[in-house]
C-alpha positions in Angstrom: 4.2 14.5 -7.0 5.3 11.1 -8.6 4.3 12.2 -12.1 6.5 10.0 -13.8 6.2 6.8 -11.2 2.4 7.0 -11.4 1.9 8.0 -15.4 -0.3 5.0 -16.2 -2.6 5.8 -13.1 -3.1 9.6 -13.4 -6.9 10.6 -13.8 -7.9 14.0 -13.7 -8.8 15.7 -10.7 -6.7 13.2 -8.4 -4.6 16.1 -6.7 -6.6 18.2 -4.7 -4.4 21.0 -4.0 -7.1 23.7 -2.9 -8.2 24.3 -0.2 -5.8 21.5 1.2 -6.2 17.9 1.9 -7.7 18.7 5.3 -10.6 20.8 4.3 -11.4 18.3 1.1 -11.2 15.4 3.6 -13.8 17.0 6.2 -16.6 18.1 3.1 -16.1 14.7 1.6 -16.6 12.8 4.7 -19.7 14.8 5.6 -21.2 12.8 2.8 -20.1 9.5 4.4 -18.4 8.2 1.0 -14.6 9.2 2.0 -12.6 6.6 3.3 -9.4 8.4 4.2 -6.5 5.5 3.3 -3.5 7.3 4.7 -4.7 7.2 8.3 -7.4 5.1 8.2 -7.6 4.0 12.1 -5.4 4.0 15.2 -4.2 0.2 13.9 -2.4 1.1 10.7 -1.3 3.9 8.4 0.6 4.6 4.9 3.7 6.4 4.4 4.5 5.1 0.6 3.9 8.5 -0.6 6.9 9.6 1.6 9.1 7.2 0.0 9.0 4.7 3.0 9.5 1.8 0.5 12.0 3.2 -2.0 15.2 2.5 0.2 17.2 -0.4 -1.2 16.7 -2.1 2.1 12.8 -1.9 2.7 12.3 -4.9 4.7 9.8 -4.4 7.9 13.1 -4.9 10.4 15.4 -2.2 8.7 12.2 0.2 8.2 11.2 -0.1 11.7 14.6 0.5 13.2 15.3 3.5 10.6 11.8 5.1 11.8 12.4 4.4 15.7 15.9 6.2 15.7 14.4 8.9 13.5 11.2 9.3 15.8 13.3 9.4 18.9 16.0 12.0 17.6 13.2 14.1 16.7 11.5 14.0 20.0 14.7 14.9 21.9 16.1 17.6 19.6 13.5 19.3 18.0 11.9 21.9 20.2 11.2 24.8 17.3 11.2 25.3 13.7 14.8 26.7 13.8 16.0 23.1 15.0 14.4 21.1 11.7 17.5 22.1 9.5 20.1 20.4 11.8 17.7 17.4 12.2 17.5 17.1 8.4 21.1 17.1 8.0 21.4 14.7 10.9 19.3 12.2 9.5 20.9 12.5 6.0 24.4 12.1 7.8 23.6 9.0 9.9 21.3 6.9 7.5 21.9 4.8 4.5 20.2 6.9 1.8 20.6 4.2 -0.9 17.4 4.0 -3.2 15.8 1.8 -5.6 14.3 4.7 -7.8 16.5 7.9 -7.9 13.2 10.1 -8.7 11.2 9.3 -5.8 12.0 11.4 -2.7 12.7 9.5 0.8 11.5 12.2 3.4 13.5 12.3 6.5 10.6 13.9 8.5 8.7 10.4 8.2 8.7 8.6 11.8 6.2 6.8 14.3 3.1 8.7 15.4 2.3 6.4 18.5 4.1 4.7 21.0 3.2 1.2 20.2 4.6 2.1 16.4 1.6 1.1 14.7 1.2 4.1 12.5 3.8 6.0 10.4 3.0 9.5 9.2 4.5 13.1 9.2 6.3 14.2 12.3 5.9 17.8 10.9 2.2 17.7 10.7 0.2 20.2 12.8 -1.5 17.5 14.7 2.3 16.2 16.1 3.1 19.7 17.2 0.5 21.6 18.8 -1.3 22.6 15.8 1.9 24.5 14.6 2.4 23.3 10.8 6.0 22.8 10.0 5.8 21.1 6.7 7.0 24.4 5.0 10.6 23.2 5.4 10.0 19.8 4.1 11.2 18.7 0.6 7.7 18.9 -1.2 6.2 21.8 1.1 3.2 22.2 3.1 0.7 22.4 -0.2 1.8 19.5 -1.8 1.9 17.3 1.3 -1.6 18.5 2.2 -3.0 18.2 -1.0 -1.9 14.4 -2.3 -4.1 11.8 -2.9 -2.3 8.6 -4.1 -4.2 6.7 -7.2 -5.5 4.3 -4.8 -7.9 6.8 -3.9 -9.4 6.8 -7.4 -9.2 3.3 -8.7 -9.9 1.1 -5.4 -13.6 1.2 -5.0 -15.0 2.0 -1.6 -16.0 -1.4 -0.8 -12.5 -2.6 -1.1 -11.0 0.2 0.6 -13.1 -0.6 3.8 -12.8 -4.0 3.1 -8.8 -3.9 3.2 -8.8 -1.7 6.3 -10.9 -4.3 8.1 -8.5 -7.2 6.9 -5.1 -5.6 7.6 -3.4 -4.0 10.6 0.1 -2.7 11.1 1.7 0.1 9.0 4.3 -2.1 7.0 1.9 -4.7 5.1 -0.9 -2.3 4.9 1.3 0.4 3.1 2.3 -2.3 0.5 -1.1 -3.6 0.0 -3.1 -0.6 -0.3 -0.7 1.2 -2.9 -0.5 -2.1 -4.9 -3.9 -1.4 -7.0 -3.8 -4.5 -9.2 -3.1 -6.8 -6.1 -5.9 -5.3 -4.2 -8.3 -5.4 -7.4 -7.1 -8.9 -8.9 -8.2 -10.3 -5.0 -11.2 -9.2 -4.9 -12.4 -9.9 -8.2 -11.4 -13.6 -8.0 -13.4 -13.8 -4.7 -16.3 -12.3 -6.2 -16.4 -14.7 -9.3 -16.5 -17.2 -6.8 -18.9 -16.2 -4.2 -21.0 -14.4 -7.0 -21.0 -10.9 -5.5 -18.3 -8.5 -3.8 -17.8 -9.8 -0.1 -19.6 -7.1 2.2 -16.8 -5.1 4.2 -18.5 -6.3 7.3 -17.9 -9.9 6.9 -14.2 -9.1 7.4 -15.1 -8.3 10.9 -15.5 -12.2 11.3 -12.0 -13.6 12.4 -12.1 -16.5 10.2 -12.7 -14.5 6.8 -10.2 -12.0 8.1 -7.5 -14.0 8.7 -8.3 -16.2 5.2 -8.2 -12.9 3.2 -5.0 -11.7 5.6 -3.0 -14.6 4.5 -3.2 -13.6 0.6 -2.3 -10.5 1.4 0.5 -11.5 3.8 2.5 -12.7 0.4 3.2 -9.2 -0.4 5.9 -9.7 2.3 6.4 -13.3 2.1 6.1 -14.5 -1.4 8.6 -17.6 -2.1 9.2 -17.0 -5.6 9.9 -12.9 -5.2 12.8 -11.4 -7.0 15.7 -10.4 -4.6 16.7 -7.7 -6.9 16.8 -4.2 -4.9 15.6 -2.4 -8.1 12.3 -4.2 -8.1 9.1 -2.9 -6.4 5.9 -4.9 -7.2 5.4 -5.2 -10.9 8.1 -1.9 -11.6 11.8 -2.8 -12.7 13.9 0.7 -11.8 17.0 1.5 -13.6 18.2 5.1 -12.2 15.5 7.8 -13.2 13.7 5.2 -15.3 11.2 2.7 -14.6 9.3 -0.4 -16.8 7.1 -2.9 -16.0 8.8 -6.4 -16.0 6.8 -8.9 -17.7 7.0 -12.6 -17.1 8.5 -14.5 -20.2 6.2 -17.5 -20.4 7.2 -18.7 -23.5 10.7 -19.3 -22.0 9.4 -21.0 -18.9 7.4 -23.5 -21.5 3.9 -22.7 -20.1 1.1 -20.6 -21.1 0.4 -17.1 -19.6 -1.2 -17.6 -16.1 -4.4 -16.3 -15.2 -2.9 -14.8 -12.1 -0.5 -12.9 -13.9 -1.7 -9.6 -12.4 -0.8 -10.9 -8.8 2.3 -12.4 -10.0 3.6 -9.3 -11.3 2.4 -7.7 -8.1 4.6 -9.8 -6.0 7.6 -9.0 -7.9 7.5 -12.7 -9.3 10.8 -14.3 -10.7 10.5 -18.2 -11.8 13.0 -20.2 -12.7 10.9 -22.9 -14.8 7.4 -23.8 -15.5 7.4 -25.9 -12.1 7.8 -22.8 -10.1 4.6 -21.3 -12.2 2.8 -23.9 -11.2 3.4 -24.2 -7.8 2.9 -20.1 -7.6 -0.6 -21.1 -9.1 -1.4 -24.0 -6.6 -0.5 -21.2 -3.6 -2.8 -18.6 -5.1 -5.8 -21.1 -6.1 -5.6 -22.5 -2.7 -5.6 -18.8 -0.7 -8.4 -18.2 -3.1 -10.5 -20.9 -2.9 -9.9 -21.2 1.1 -11.9 -17.9 1.4 -14.5 -19.0 -1.0 -15.7 -22.0 1.1 -15.1 -20.1 4.3 -17.6 -17.5 3.1 -20.1 -19.9 2.0 -19.9 -21.4 5.5 -19.8 -18.3 7.7 -22.4 -16.2 5.7 -24.6 -19.4 5.0 -24.3 -18.2 1.5 -25.2 -20.7 -1.6 -24.0 -19.5 -5.0 -27.4 -18.9 -7.4 -25.8 -18.8 -11.0 -29.0 -16.7 -11.7 -28.4 -14.1 -9.1 -24.7 -13.6 -9.5 -23.8 -9.9 -9.3 -20.5 -10.4 -10.7 -17.8 -7.4 -10.4 -20.3 -4.6 -10.7 -19.9 -3.1 -7.3 -16.3 -3.1 -7.5 -16.0 -0.1 -9.6 
């Protein structure tokens, strides 16, 4: 599906095309180990693989308005499969289709699945159409849409997945974060190093801990040093059909490479000088330390250097 974009994250067996995602999902869920990242619960979902964040204007406000109008039009105009071509052409004619990255397709059939607009997903899915599977008319087709599992399924551990689902609500921030493997793994590595173990997912049911972690992940949408370039998303820089990682030139800034470099890249950071780097490090360090202190207080936890688990449980 995105073989170019995710080239460095392609494990064998990632794309489960047969007998289809639905069947595979239920088989895996029988063992209670499978965490469904696309539609984890009624409060959030992810539409990144449908090109949701590939629009030039991918702000929450712009995407919300785009999806709202699209969903309303679909509900009003589509009564049968024969109406789908006209719907597709209509969407393409009224929406601004300017993209960050030419290779990734932005699916016009992505919309809101619930009245509260908390979940995004496929308007062609059988669960949205009384059991009729209309995905055959989409750009990628039913089999690929049904069978695609993004790299996060493989690289983010079960504990990290379950924790992230408890931390975040709403489609916009959840989708940005769950697809940013480096951001997720670096956060849990840093807090795990601080408390001596991977925090159990259940701890994020405590409001104070959940809110502390959410403040960190909210940086994905509010980072003060984020590049304003349209062709930046996370650590990637796009140029037509080409993409590359945009490293931070610490030598030019007159400082050593930051220990938070992976996080800075995930946040599309652009620094004017070394002072910016120091300020950015202070923000990250404060958020990490806040969680560690709260965890020790909330869970009556004292770090014992001799019993540190380290990062082994993160996968």
